[in-house]
N, C-alpha and C positions, 0 to 999 in steps of 0.2 A: 565458387563452391564453398559452403560453410564447413568449418571443422566439425568433426564428429563429437557429439556430446556424450557423456557417460549415460548408460542405459537408465531410464527412469527420470532423466532430466527433462523438465518441461521445455518445449520448443515453441510454444505459442506465446505471443506477446513478449518478445525479448526486449530488454531495456525499456520497460514500462510502456510498451506499445509504440515506440518510435519508428519501428519498421512496419507496423500494421495499424493504421489509424482506427480500425474497428475495435481494437482491444479496449482502449479507454472508454469508448462509447458503450460497449457491452458492460464493462465494469460499472459505469454510472447507472445504467438501466437496472442492473441486478441489485445495486445498492439503494435504488430509489423505491418509493412506494409503488411504482409501476410493476414491481416484481410480485405484488400481491402477497406480501408477508405481513405478519402481525406487527403493529407499531412497537411492541416491546422489543422486537428484534432490532429495529432501527435505533431505538433509544440505547440499547445495550451496545450496539456498534459505535454509536456516537460517544458513549462514555468511554469505551476502550480507546477510541481515537484521541479523545481529550487526555486520557491518562498517558498515552504514548507521546503526545506533544509535550505534556508537562515533564515527563522524564527526559525528553530530548533537551528541553530548556535547562533543566537541572544539570544534565551532562555538559552542555555548552558552558554553563557558568562555572562548573568545577574545573573543566579544562582551561578556561580562561584564567581562573584564579591560580592554577598551577603553572601557568605560562606555556601550556602545550597547545595553545590556540591553533 
């Protein structure tokens, strides 16, 4: 039996889909051109992901320089 989650907490796709293999597949389909969205949406999403990865790299470098690896 799963512990109760606070009301409003999403219960689908816990832990990045490790309990339900359909979740990552659904996410990939919705993020792909198969979702029939304008290409501008995909380019914007790609740019945001690239920015997030860049910030993650900067964060890792700062933590490593401060010795908080």
